Each structure stands twice: as C-alpha cells, then as structure tokens.
Legacy VTK file of the C-alpha trace (Angstrom):
# vtk DataFile Version 3.0
C-alpha trace
ASCII
DATASET POLYDATA
POINTS 193 float
-31.933 38.374 -5.350
-31.350 34.816 -6.606
-34.605 34.943 -8.523
-33.521 38.097 -10.384
-30.118 36.508 -11.182
-31.719 33.319 -12.544
-34.252 35.342 -14.517
-31.480 37.486 -16.000
-29.421 34.376 -16.806
-32.438 32.712 -18.466
-33.059 35.826 -20.593
-29.364 35.922 -21.562
-29.382 32.221 -22.531
-32.580 32.650 -24.501
-31.036 35.566 -26.365
-28.014 33.440 -27.307
-30.045 30.448 -28.435
-30.258 29.963 -32.211
-33.442 31.363 -33.613
-35.180 30.957 -36.907
-35.242 34.086 -39.018
-38.328 34.930 -41.031
-37.753 34.987 -44.763
-40.019 36.806 -47.166
-41.566 34.668 -49.861
-42.783 35.778 -53.262
-46.318 36.278 -51.918
-45.135 38.613 -49.175
-45.789 36.121 -46.371
-42.922 34.941 -44.242
-41.609 31.435 -43.812
-39.225 30.495 -41.075
-35.724 29.635 -42.232
-34.426 26.710 -40.241
-30.796 25.667 -39.988
-31.405 22.669 -42.228
-32.639 25.041 -44.954
-29.060 26.241 -45.284
-26.080 24.311 -46.628
-22.528 25.019 -47.615
-20.113 23.559 -50.128
-16.337 23.558 -50.051
-16.124 24.434 -53.738
-12.329 24.312 -53.957
-12.312 20.816 -52.442
-14.994 19.621 -54.862
-13.053 20.949 -57.831
-9.687 19.611 -56.621
-11.037 16.157 -55.812
-13.320 15.770 -58.814
-12.653 13.248 -61.548
-12.673 16.147 -64.020
-9.689 17.711 -62.304
-7.881 14.420 -61.746
-8.223 13.404 -65.402
-8.130 16.704 -67.267
-7.265 19.528 -64.889
-4.033 18.033 -63.607
-2.894 17.343 -67.182
-3.735 20.917 -68.192
-1.888 22.273 -65.180
1.147 20.137 -66.051
0.991 21.294 -69.696
0.874 24.930 -68.569
3.819 24.425 -66.213
5.891 22.746 -68.942
5.152 25.619 -71.337
6.160 28.192 -68.743
9.384 26.307 -68.009
10.106 26.071 -71.731
9.545 29.808 -72.200
11.831 30.612 -69.287
14.553 28.324 -70.658
14.331 29.800 -74.177
14.564 33.310 -72.763
17.532 32.345 -70.608
19.302 30.777 -73.627
18.785 33.892 -75.754
20.071 36.115 -72.972
23.135 33.896 -72.538
23.779 33.976 -76.287
23.532 37.782 -76.329
25.911 38.020 -73.354
28.447 35.731 -75.086
28.223 37.820 -78.237
28.816 41.011 -76.238
31.796 39.416 -74.482
33.345 38.282 -77.795
32.895 41.761 -79.261
34.424 43.468 -76.220
37.446 41.142 -76.352
37.881 41.975 -80.031
37.304 38.392 -81.177
34.747 39.382 -83.841
34.311 42.359 -86.113
31.651 45.024 -85.623
29.815 43.834 -88.756
29.787 40.220 -87.533
28.616 41.324 -84.081
25.792 43.390 -85.600
24.735 40.536 -87.879
24.710 38.048 -84.995
22.844 40.501 -82.770
20.189 40.995 -85.469
19.895 37.227 -85.764
19.377 36.931 -81.986
16.771 39.717 -82.083
14.873 38.000 -84.939
14.872 34.701 -83.038
13.746 36.514 -79.859
10.879 38.173 -81.735
9.906 34.855 -83.306
10.075 33.154 -79.916
7.899 35.881 -78.343
5.285 35.526 -81.091
5.120 31.752 -80.716
5.085 32.021 -76.913
2.210 34.519 -77.072
0.219 32.210 -79.382
0.893 29.257 -77.101
-0.087 31.337 -74.048
-3.359 32.398 -75.703
-4.126 28.762 -76.513
-3.400 27.714 -72.919
-5.492 30.590 -71.573
-8.397 29.483 -73.750
-8.008 25.854 -72.641
-7.956 26.976 -68.991
-11.010 29.164 -69.584
-12.926 26.264 -71.151
-11.837 23.914 -68.350
-12.942 26.409 -65.682
-16.315 26.879 -67.393
-16.811 23.105 -67.627
-15.997 22.716 -63.929
-18.378 25.522 -62.964
-21.088 24.047 -65.173
-20.704 20.611 -63.569
-20.784 22.166 -60.107
-23.907 24.202 -60.881
-25.676 21.212 -62.449
-24.790 19.091 -59.402
-26.162 21.710 -57.005
-29.293 22.085 -59.135
-29.918 18.325 -59.056
-29.219 18.030 -55.329
-31.564 20.913 -54.596
-34.185 20.001 -57.222
-36.745 19.523 -54.466
-36.018 22.995 -53.059
-34.883 21.555 -49.750
-32.271 24.259 -49.304
-33.204 27.906 -49.345
-29.560 28.980 -49.225
-26.415 27.190 -50.404
-23.156 29.055 -49.996
-19.488 28.594 -50.780
-17.607 27.578 -47.637
-14.807 30.007 -48.459
-17.119 32.748 -47.179
-17.798 30.981 -43.870
-16.338 31.965 -40.574
-18.020 29.194 -38.603
-20.663 26.597 -39.383
-21.939 23.294 -38.143
-20.521 20.411 -40.168
-23.989 18.932 -40.553
-24.672 21.751 -43.022
-21.772 20.608 -45.227
-23.048 19.013 -48.443
-19.604 18.879 -50.088
-19.434 15.049 -50.279
-22.848 14.858 -51.949
-21.923 17.588 -54.428
-18.587 15.898 -55.212
-20.341 12.576 -55.850
-22.889 14.296 -58.108
-20.157 16.216 -60.000
-18.324 12.937 -60.631
-21.559 11.254 -61.725
-22.340 14.069 -64.161
-18.772 14.068 -65.480
-18.936 10.309 -66.094
-22.254 10.756 -67.917
-20.774 13.550 -70.055
-17.762 11.379 -70.905
-20.003 8.437 -71.821
-22.100 10.707 -74.029
-18.952 11.975 -75.795
-17.753 8.419 -76.344
-21.128 7.406 -77.811
-21.046 10.311 -80.274
-17.706 9.149 -81.680
LINES 1 194
193 0 1 2 3 4 5 6 7 8 9 10 11 12 13 14 15 16 17 18 19 20 21 22 23 24 25 26 27 28 29 30 31 32 33 34 35 36 37 38 39 40 41 42 43 44 45 46 47 48 49 50 51 52 53 54 55 56 57 58 59 60 61 62 63 64 65 66 67 68 69 70 71 72 73 74 75 76 77 78 79 80 81 82 83 84 85 86 87 88 89 90 91 92 93 94 95 96 97 98 99 100 101 102 103 104 105 106 107 108 109 110 111 112 113 114 115 116 117 118 119 120 121 122 123 124 125 126 127 128 129 130 131 132 133 134 135 136 137 138 139 140 141 142 143 144 145 146 147 148 149 150 151 152 153 154 155 156 157 158 159 160 161 162 163 164 165 166 167 168 169 170 171 172 173 174 175 176 177 178 179 180 181 182 183 184 185 186 187 188 189 190 191 192
C-alpha cells in the first residue's frame, strides 16, 4: 500500500514540476523553450522612471494640467459673469437692451475661448502623441538591442502577468538601455544644432 502511495505521490509531483514546452521553428522542427528563454518587462515602470519621462514627460504632464486648470477657471469666470448679469437684470438694475448686449458679449467671449481652448487641446494632444511614440520607440529599440542575440524567444509586458519568477524580469536592463538611447538621441540633437 505504501508503495502505491509513494508512486502516486511521485507521479503527482512530476506532473507539477515545470516542464519545457516544444516550440515550432520555421523549419518545422521543435526546439525546447526553457524558462530563461522568456523574459518580462514592467513597461509602465520603465516609462515612469526613464530620463525621457523625468525630463520631458513630467513637464508635458504639468503643461497639460495647467492648461486644463486654466480652461476650468475661464469657464467658471464666464459662468459667474453670466449669473451676475442675470441677477442684475432680474433685480431691474439694467435695461433689457443692456442685458442683451452684455449677454452677446459674454457669448462671443465664450465662443472665442472655446475655439482657443480647442486649438490648445489639439496641440497638447499632438505633443502627447509624439511623446508617447518617442517613448515606445525608445522602449522597442532598447528591447531590440538587449535581444539582438536572440537570447529570448518571448518577452512580454508584466502588466499581463499573473505570476512569474523575478529572475525573468529584465526591467532594470531595459530601463538602463532606454536611458542610454535617450542620452544618445539628445547628444545627436545637440550636435545637429
């Protein structure tokens, strides 16, 4: 009876042990995929800690926040002005013609404000789009250089992970490479000027 129990336990342990999975190659043959053929990157951490973000991304984020605060304040001021005008008219402190003229003036300024806010928003959207593309380009170039030798058969974004061994984490290497590439890009820009 003990022999059957130990045999069953051995089979159960063997079934739970990590195994290599065969992977098809271009020629149709299979290669074994080993755990060190796989790596993951904490992309958000790389982007948040990169020199690109610290120097340019944070400034862009601050610029966007200031613009949004400015838009909100302008809108609030126009609404307050319209409310004051309505109050004056209801109290009989201004004539109907004056109230209409002032209301038209407020509406023109609101339309002008909306046009300028939309232009500013489009500009900020474009700047954010360019920044995001630059960050993605740096990240892809860093991964390409790190995996130039084809060491990794699979590199994934850690945001998709449920569980993984930390030895598969190549985030620090990718961050260092992103910063190196960013510094090289900045030096190249400076040399062109």
